[in-house]
C-alpha positions as CSV (number, residue, x, y, z in Angstrom):
1,M,-14.8,-28.8,32.7
2,P,-17.7,-27.8,35.0
3,H,-19.5,-24.7,33.9
4,K,-20.1,-21.8,36.3
5,A,-22.7,-19.0,36.0
6,G,-24.1,-16.4,38.3
7,F,-25.4,-12.8,38.9
8,V,-23.1,-10.2,40.4
9,N,-25.1,-7.1,41.5
10,I,-23.4,-3.8,42.3
11,I,-24.9,-1.4,44.9
12,G,-23.9,1.9,46.5
13,Y,-24.4,5.6,46.5
14,P,-24.5,7.6,43.3
15,N,-21.2,8.8,41.9
16,V,-19.0,6.2,43.7
17,G,-17.8,4.7,40.4
18,K,-20.2,1.8,40.0
19,S,-20.6,2.3,36.3
20,T,-16.9,2.7,35.8
21,L,-16.4,-0.6,37.6
22,M,-19.0,-2.5,35.6
23,N,-17.6,-1.2,32.3
24,A,-14.1,-2.2,33.4
25,L,-15.3,-5.7,34.4
26,V,-17.4,-6.2,31.2
27,G,-14.8,-4.5,28.9
28,E,-17.6,-2.5,27.2
29,K,-19.2,0.9,27.8
30,L,-22.6,-0.1,28.9
31,S,-23.3,2.3,31.8
32,I,-23.3,6.1,31.7
33,I,-20.1,7.6,33.2
34,T,-20.2,11.3,34.2
35,S,-19.1,13.4,37.1
36,K,-22.7,14.0,38.0
37,A,-24.6,11.9,40.6
38,Q,-27.7,9.7,39.7
39,T,-26.6,9.1,36.2
40,T,-27.7,5.4,36.3
41,R,-31.5,5.3,36.4
42,H,-32.2,1.7,35.4
43,R,-30.7,-1.7,36.3
44,I,-28.3,-2.5,33.5
45,M,-26.8,-5.9,32.9
46,G,-23.5,-6.7,31.3
47,I,-22.5,-10.2,30.4
48,V,-19.0,-11.7,30.3
49,N,-18.7,-15.1,28.7
50,A,-15.9,-17.7,28.5
51,E,-16.0,-21.4,27.7
52,D,-16.4,-22.5,31.3
53,F,-18.3,-19.5,32.9
54,Q,-20.8,-16.7,32.4
55,I,-20.9,-13.7,34.7
56,V,-24.0,-11.5,34.6
57,Y,-23.1,-8.1,36.1
58,S,-25.9,-5.7,37.2
59,D,-25.3,-2.0,37.8
60,T,-28.2,-0.7,39.9
61,P,-29.1,3.0,40.3
62,G,-27.3,4.7,43.2
63,I,-29.2,4.9,46.5
64,V,-31.1,8.2,46.6
65,R,-31.2,9.7,50.0
66,D,-34.6,11.4,50.8
67,P,-36.2,10.6,47.4
68,S,-38.1,13.6,46.0
69,Y,-40.0,12.0,43.2
70,E,-41.8,8.7,42.4
71,M,-38.9,8.1,40.0
72,H,-36.4,8.1,42.9
73,K,-38.6,5.6,44.8
74,M,-38.6,3.3,41.9
75,M,-34.8,3.7,41.5
76,N,-34.4,2.8,45.2
77,A,-36.6,-0.3,44.7
78,Y,-34.0,-1.7,42.4
79,I,-31.6,-2.0,45.5
80,E,-33.9,-4.6,47.1
81,T,-34.2,-6.6,43.9
82,A,-30.4,-6.7,43.6
83,F,-30.4,-9.1,46.6
84,V,-33.1,-11.4,45.2
85,D,-31.2,-12.9,42.3
86,A,-27.6,-12.2,43.3
87,D,-25.0,-14.9,43.7
88,V,-22.4,-12.2,44.7
89,I,-23.0,-8.7,46.0
90,I,-20.5,-5.9,45.3
91,F,-21.1,-3.2,47.9
92,M,-19.2,-0.1,46.6
93,I,-18.1,3.0,48.5
94,E,-15.5,5.6,47.9
95,T,-12.7,6.7,50.3
96,S,-13.7,8.9,53.2
97,Q,-17.4,8.6,52.3
98,K,-20.0,8.7,55.1
99,F,-22.6,6.0,54.5
100,N,-25.7,6.7,56.6
101,E,-28.0,4.0,55.2
102,Q,-27.9,1.6,58.2
103,E,-30.8,-0.4,56.7
104,V,-28.7,-1.2,53.6
105,I,-25.8,-2.3,55.8
106,D,-28.1,-4.5,57.8
107,R,-29.5,-5.9,54.5
108,V,-26.0,-6.7,53.3
109,N,-25.2,-8.4,56.6
110,R,-28.3,-10.6,56.4
111,A,-27.6,-11.7,52.8
112,D,-26.7,-15.3,52.6
113,I,-24.3,-14.8,49.7
114,P,-20.7,-13.6,49.3
115,V,-20.1,-9.9,49.6
116,L,-17.2,-8.0,48.2
117,L,-16.9,-4.5,49.7
118,L,-14.9,-2.3,47.4
119,I,-13.4,1.0,48.6
120,N,-13.0,2.9,45.4
121,K,-10.9,6.0,44.4
122,I,-8.0,5.0,46.5
123,D,-5.8,7.0,44.2
124,L,-7.3,10.1,45.9
125,S,-6.2,9.0,49.4
126,N,-3.2,7.7,51.3
127,Q,-2.2,4.3,52.5
128,E,-2.7,5.0,56.2
129,D,-6.3,6.2,55.7
130,I,-7.1,3.4,53.4
131,V,-5.9,0.8,55.9
132,S,-7.9,2.5,58.7
133,E,-11.0,2.6,56.5
134,M,-10.7,-1.1,55.5
135,A,-10.6,-2.0,59.2
136,L,-13.7,0.2,59.9
137,W,-15.8,-1.4,57.2
138,Q,-14.6,-4.9,58.2
139,K,-16.2,-4.2,61.6
140,K,-19.4,-2.9,60.1
141,I,-19.8,-5.9,57.7
142,P,-17.8,-8.8,59.1
143,K,-18.8,-11.2,56.4
144,A,-17.5,-9.0,53.6
145,E,-14.2,-9.3,51.9
146,V,-12.9,-5.7,51.9
147,M,-10.8,-4.6,49.0
148,P,-9.3,-1.3,47.9
149,I,-9.6,-0.4,44.2
150,S,-9.4,2.3,41.7
151,A,-12.0,1.6,39.0
152,V,-10.8,4.4,36.7
153,N,-7.2,3.2,36.8
154,K,-8.3,-0.5,36.9
155,F,-6.2,-1.1,40.0
156,N,-7.1,-4.4,41.7
157,I,-9.9,-5.0,39.1
158,E,-8.3,-8.3,38.0
159,K,-8.3,-9.5,41.7
160,V,-11.9,-8.5,42.0
161,F,-12.7,-10.6,38.9
162,D,-10.8,-13.6,40.2
163,R,-12.7,-13.5,43.5
164,I,-16.0,-13.3,41.7
165,L,-15.1,-16.3,39.6
166,E,-14.3,-18.3,42.7
167,H,-17.7,-17.5,44.2
168,L,-19.7,-18.4,41.1
169,P,-21.9,-21.5,41.6
170,L,-21.9,-24.4,39.2
171,S,-24.7,-23.6,36.6
172,P,-25.4,-23.6,32.9
173,P,-25.4,-20.2,31.2
174,Y,-28.4,-18.0,31.7
175,Y,-28.0,-16.1,28.4
176,D,-26.7,-17.0,25.0
177,K,-23.0,-17.1,24.9
178,D,-22.7,-14.3,22.4
179,A,-24.9,-12.0,24.5
180,L,-23.3,-8.8,25.9
181,T,-26.4,-7.4,27.7
182,D,-30.1,-7.9,28.3
183,R,-30.9,-4.4,27.0
184,S,-31.8,-3.4,23.5
185,V,-29.8,-1.2,21.1
186,R,-32.6,1.4,21.4
187,F,-32.0,1.5,25.2
188,F,-28.3,2.2,24.8
189,V,-29.0,4.9,22.1
190,S,-31.3,6.7,24.6
191,E,-28.6,6.4,27.3
192,I,-26.0,7.8,25.0
193,I,-28.2,10.8,24.3
194,R,-29.0,11.2,28.0
195,E,-25.3,11.1,28.7
196,K,-24.7,14.0,26.4
197,I,-27.4,16.0,28.2
198,L,-25.7,15.3,31.5
199,T,-22.4,16.6,30.2
200,N,-23.7,19.6,28.2
201,F,-26.3,21.1,30.7
202,K,-26.1,22.2,34.3
203,K,-28.3,22.5,37.4
204,E,-31.7,20.8,37.1
205,I,-31.9,20.2,33.4
206,P,-30.1,16.8,33.3
207,Y,-32.3,15.4,36.1
208,S,-35.6,16.7,34.6
209,V,-35.4,15.0,31.2
210,E,-35.9,11.6,29.8
211,V,-35.1,10.2,26.4
212,A,-37.2,7.8,24.3
213,V,-36.2,6.4,20.8
214,D,-39.3,6.6,18.6
215,A,-37.8,5.1,15.5
216,Y,-34.7,3.0,14.6
217,K,-34.5,2.0,11.0
218,E,-31.6,0.3,9.3
219,K,-31.1,0.8,5.5
220,G,-27.9,-0.6,4.1
221,K,-25.0,1.0,5.9
222,L,-27.1,3.9,7.4
223,V,-29.3,3.8,10.5
224,R,-32.0,6.5,10.8
225,I,-32.9,7.2,14.4
226,S,-35.6,9.5,15.8
227,A,-35.5,10.3,19.5
228,M,-37.7,12.4,21.7
229,I,-36.3,14.3,24.7
230,Y,-39.0,14.9,27.3
231,A,-38.6,17.9,29.6
232,S,-40.6,18.9,32.6
233,R,-41.2,22.5,31.8
234,E,-41.3,24.9,28.8
235,S,-38.3,26.8,30.2
236,Q,-36.2,23.6,30.1
237,K,-37.3,22.9,26.5
238,A,-36.0,26.4,25.5
239,I,-32.6,25.7,27.2
240,L,-32.3,22.3,25.5
241,L,-33.0,23.8,22.1
242,G,-30.8,26.9,22.6
243,H,-30.6,30.0,20.6
244,Q,-31.5,29.2,17.0
245,G,-31.4,25.5,17.9
246,K,-27.6,25.6,18.5
247,S,-27.7,23.6,21.7
248,I,-29.8,20.7,20.4
249,K,-27.6,20.6,17.3
250,R,-24.4,20.3,19.3
251,L,-26.0,17.7,21.5
252,G,-27.1,15.7,18.4
253,T,-23.6,15.8,16.8
254,Q,-21.9,14.5,20.0
255,A,-24.5,11.8,20.5
256,R,-24.4,10.7,16.8
257,K,-20.6,10.2,17.0
258,D,-20.9,8.0,20.1
259,I,-23.8,6.0,18.6
260,E,-21.9,5.4,15.4
261,E,-19.0,4.1,17.5
262,F,-21.4,1.9,19.6
263,I,-23.3,0.3,16.7
264,E,-20.4,0.5,14.1
265,K,-22.6,2.1,11.4
266,K,-23.3,5.5,10.0
267,V,-26.2,7.3,11.8
268,F,-28.7,10.0,10.9
269,L,-30.0,11.2,14.2
270,E,-33.1,13.4,14.6
271,L,-33.8,14.9,18.0
272,T,-37.0,16.5,19.1
273,V,-37.9,18.1,22.5
274,K,-41.3,17.8,24.0
275,V,-42.7,18.9,27.4
276,K,-44.3,16.3,29.6
277,K,-45.1,18.0,32.8
278,D,-44.3,16.2,36.1
279,W,-43.4,13.0,34.4
280,R,-41.1,12.0,37.3
281,D,-44.2,11.7,39.6
282,N,-46.5,10.0,37.1
283,E,-46.5,6.2,37.4
284,N,-47.9,5.7,33.8
285,N,-45.2,7.9,32.3
286,L,-42.5,6.2,34.4
287,K,-43.6,2.8,33.2
288,Q,-43.6,4.0,29.6
289,F,-39.9,5.0,30.2
290,G,-39.1,1.6,31.6
291,Y,-39.2,2.2,35.3
292,D,-40.9,-0.4,37.5
293,R,-41.0,-1.5,41.1
């Protein structure tokens, strides 16, 4: 049987459910899912393998309107790279969402590859509005196949998967058949910690910090992990630590449990907070954290 393989890249605004969709398609929790926008900062690949195909999904950071920091500009640069190696583009929006990035719509229309335009969160709308919205987007992007979905409820996800499979080109696999992602375990450990920061802290804190894993050592059934949380200001460090270290302790406990579930081993997690002023506008700092244009 001929083998198919290809790259499926997901683009859209923050908080439209891109990470939920990718995790549903891959069957693993690879991308951060929270109710806060801009949770995905890096391009994360998830790989689905079968005997006769390999699908490489890519969840790109959400499009940042009016980028405030160099980090945002680097995140937006991932959008263009999503078109470079894609065999299928998934352009994702949510019901009743105003999408003002005409240059992105123009770029999608120019793409010489199949486009699936997914209208997510239809469980929060009604049939009449959904039909109207589908017709509107079909006019904006005539080449796209417009489909209503609910990523969180996995409605129409199987149909999306089938359409992707139909569009895949004939090709040998790009990665080993037992590969799940192109990212390291350290990367996902840092993402799990960052997810807990997003869910535990409000306002500017979640968007002002970055996490780096300094040490990851396996010894028998125990994994010892040391991670550094970088904050932009001393006041943020104080909030992250909390009174008598209670906040960082709670954060560490939650992160440790999820890391243990992810790597299927017992974990000893040590978290430290350090101030790295203006890291979001420092290109050298951003490169150290894995951002690149």
